[in-house]
DRENMAR-302093 format. One record per residue (C-alpha): x, y, z. Coordinates in steps of 0.5 Angstrom, whole numbers, plus 2048, in hexadecimal, padded with zeros to 3 digits. Example, Ala and Ser with C-alpha at 12.3 -4.5 7.8 and 13.67 -1.06 7.14 Angstrom:
2
8197F7810/81B7FE80E/
//
This chain:
372
8007C67F4/7FB7CA7F0/7FF7CD7EB/7FC7D47EB/8007D87F0/7FC7DE7F3/8027E17F7/8097E17F8/80E7DE7F2/80E7D67F1/8137D57EC/8137D57E4/80E7CF7E3/8097D37E6/80A7DA7E2/8077DB7DC/80A7DF7D6/80E7E57D7/8147E37D3/8157EA7D0/8147EE7D6/8187E97DA/81E7EA7D5/81D7F17D5/81E7F17DD/8247ED7DD/8277F17D7/8267F77DB/8297F47E1/82F7F17DE/8317F77DA/8307FC7E0/82A8007DE/8258027E3/81D8007E1/8178037E3/8117FD7E2/80A7FF7E3/8037FC7E2/7FC7FC7E5/7FC7F87EC/7FB7F17EB/7FE7F07E4/8047EC7E6/80A7F17E7/80C7EE7EE/80C7E77EB/8107EA7E5/8157ED7E9/8167E67ED/8167E27E7/81C7E67E4/8207E67EB/81F7DE7EB/8227DE7E4/8287E27E7/8297DF7EE/82A7D87EA/8317DB7E7/8327DD7EF/8367E37EB/8317E97EE/82E7EA7F5/8277EC7F4/8227F07F9/81B7F17F9/8167F57FD/80F7F87FD/80E7FF800/8078007FE/805800805/80B805808/80980C80A/81080F80B/81780F80B/81780B811/81380680E/817805808/81D80580C/81A7FE810/8187FC809/81F7FD806/8247FB80B/8207F480D/81F7F2805/8277F4805/8297F080B/8257EA80B/8297E6807/82F7E780C/8307DF80C/8327DF804/8377E4805/83E7E3804/8427E480B/8457EA809/83E7ED808/83B7EA80E/8417EE812/83E7F480E/8377F3811/83A7F3818/83D7FA817/8377FC814/8327FA819/8377FD81F/83780481B/82F80481A/82D800820/8277FD81E/8227F9822/8227F2820/81C7ED821/81A7E681D/8147E4819/8107E081E/80E7DB817/8157DB813/81A7DD818/81D7E2813/8207E8816/81C7EF816/8207F5817/81C7FC81A/82080281A/81D80781F/81F80E81C/81E814821/81E81981B/81E81A814/82681C814/827815817/823812812/82781580D/82E812810/82A80B811/82880B80A/82F80D807/83280880C/82E802808/830804801/837804804/8367FD806/8337FC7FF/8397FE7FC/83E7FA800/8397F47FE/83A7F57F7/8417F57F7/8407EE7F7/83B7ED7F2/8367F17EE/8307F37F2/8297F57EF/8247F87F4/81C7F87F2/8187FD7F6/8107FB7F5/80B8017F5/8118067F4/80C80B7F3/80A80B7FA/81080F7FC/80C8157F9/8078157FE/80C815805/80C81B809/81381C808/814821802/81B81F800/81B8177FF/81B8177F7/82281C7F8/8248187FE/8248117FA/8268137F4/82C8167F7/82E8107FB/82D80B7F4/83180F7F0/83780D7F5/8368067F3/83B8037EE/8387FC7EE/8317FC7F0/82B7FD7EB/8247FE7EC/81D7FC7EA/8188017EC/8117FE7EC/80A8017ED/8038017EB/8028087EA/8048097E3/8038117E3/8078127E9/80C80E7E7/80D8117E1/80D8187E4/8128167E9/8178147E3/8158187DE/81581F7E1/81B8237E0/81A8277E7/81A8207EB/82081C7ED/81F8167EA/81E8197E3/8208157DD/82480F7E2/8208097E0/81D8067DA/8168057D9/8127FE7D9/80A7FD7D9/8077F77DA/8017F57D6/7FD7EF7D7/8007E87D5/7FE7E67CD/7F77E27CD/7FA7DC7C9/8007DC7CE/7FC7DC7D4/7F77D77D1/7FD7D27D0/7FF7D37D7/7F87D17DA/7F77CC7D5/7FE7C87D7/7FD7C97DE/7F67C67DF/7F87C07DA/7FE7BF7DF/7F97BD7E4/7F47B97DF/7EF7BE7DF/7EC7C07D9/7EA7C77D7/7E87C97D0/7EA7CF7CC/7E37D37CD/7E47D37D5/7EB7D57D5/7E97DB7D0/7E47DD7D5/7E87DD7DB/7ED7E27D7/7E77E67D4/7E47E77DB/7EA7E87DF/7ED7ED7DA/7F37E97DA/7F57EC7E0/7FA7E77E3/7F87E77EA/7F07E67E8/7F27E17E3/7F67DD7E8/7F17DE7ED/7EB7DB7E9/7F07D57E6/7F27D37ED/7EB7D37EF/7E97CE7E9/7EF7CA7EA/7EE7C97F1/7E67C77F0/7E77C07EF/7E37C17E8/7E77BC7E3/7E37C07DD/7E37C77DD/7DF7CB7D7/7DC7D27D7/7D67D17DC/7DB7CE7E1/7DF7D57E0/7D87D97E1/7D67D57E7/7DD7D67EB/7DD7DD7E9/7D67DE7EC/7D87DB7F2/7DF7DF7F3/7DA7E57F2/7D57E27F7/7DB7E17FC/7DD7E87FC/7D77EC7FC/7D77EE803/7DD7F1802/7DB7F47FB/7D57F77FE/7D97FB804/7DC7FF7FE/7D68037FD/7D7806804/7DE809801/7DA80C7FB/7D58127FA/7CF8107F6/7D18137F0/7D88107F1/7D58097F2/7D080A7EC/7D680C7E7/7DA8067EA/7D48017E8/7D48057E1/7DB8047E0/7DB7FC7E2/7D57FB7DD/7D97FF7D7/7DF7FA7D8/7E38007D5/7E18077D3/7E480D7D0/7DF8127D0/7DD8137D7/7DA8197D7/7D68187D0/7CE8197D0/7CD8127CE/7D180F7D4/7CE8147D9/7C78127D6/7C880A7D6/7CA80A7DD/7C58107E0/7CB8147E2/7CC81B7E4/7CF8207E0/7D68207DD/7D98247E2/7D781F7E8/7D98197E4/7E081D7E3/7E181E7EA/7DE8177EB/7E48147E6/7E98187EA/7E78167F1/7E680E7EF/7ED80F7EC/7F08117F2/7ED80C7F6/7F08077F1/7E98047F0/7EA8057E8/7F08067E4/7F18097DD/7F48057D7/7F58097D1/7EF80D7D1/7EA8087D4/7E88077DB/7E78017DF/7E57FF7E6/7EC7FC7E9/7EA7F67ED/7E77F17E7/7E37ED7EC/7E07F37EF/7DF7F67E8/7DB7EF7E6/7D77EF7ED/7D57F77EB/7D27F47E5/7CD7F07E8/7CA7F77EC/
//
């Protein structure tokens, strides 16, 4: 098995470091504190949640539920995700919980289908009005409260900031009022828009004000990741030298997904002696394969935005985006145009800001732009 996993969670043997972060998550859960977890995308926050859940599930003392709402657009979408996630583990419930499920299902009359590949039940709640959605959500929370009498429950909602974009204007208040009624249920609110999450949980005018502790996920320390990479290649009798590992971590900015992807390709190449040149060659292959997709981004941006994106990729992190030296170096328009371009690229999630510096979001795309 290729040890560099690209999706899902394959267990602790394939998970690198994050010991302090895992311990903090588990501590918050065991001490009944809600927690807001943020990081840029592709940094490994979902894997961290599943890793913490894996440790909790070993003791069988806590029920865990995870669902991702990134692609939801309304209360109805949220309820479908929430209801499906809460109910899908029916076979593991005690008999008294199963009896409550039957009452619950009769109450809200969901449509039940089964996934053609996994056989898992899929619940769909057809909502006729916003008031019906409010009732259904309350019933799901009511069932969750009943379920928690048997043992504690922790719910992880990934990309939680998405609720701020729903057309219904009262979602935060609706969720907060229901969550406050739960006695033995705790939440992890995870997301990739740090500023929006901070606004949701630190603004005194918003329902979730000061209801959680904050935790931001940074890159895995280089020495820890280097050791993990070395061990995993060694286990399959593949020799990878220290310069090659350093180049992997440097060229991917230690963003978890890109490290895993590049190592996955190197591990699966069949090459038994990996040096820095092999890393460069494999990296180039990845960029070549994605060129047809990356070139399409050009059609989504204005000429000024595209040129600005190329400039940011070459800088690999820059603070003074309106300085005369930056504008002159990359033949950009005036500072006002660049300022508008930065805001547009941030909104499109093409770039992100860390501290005072701006970066192209997709690490591989940034490397491809550096060719231009």
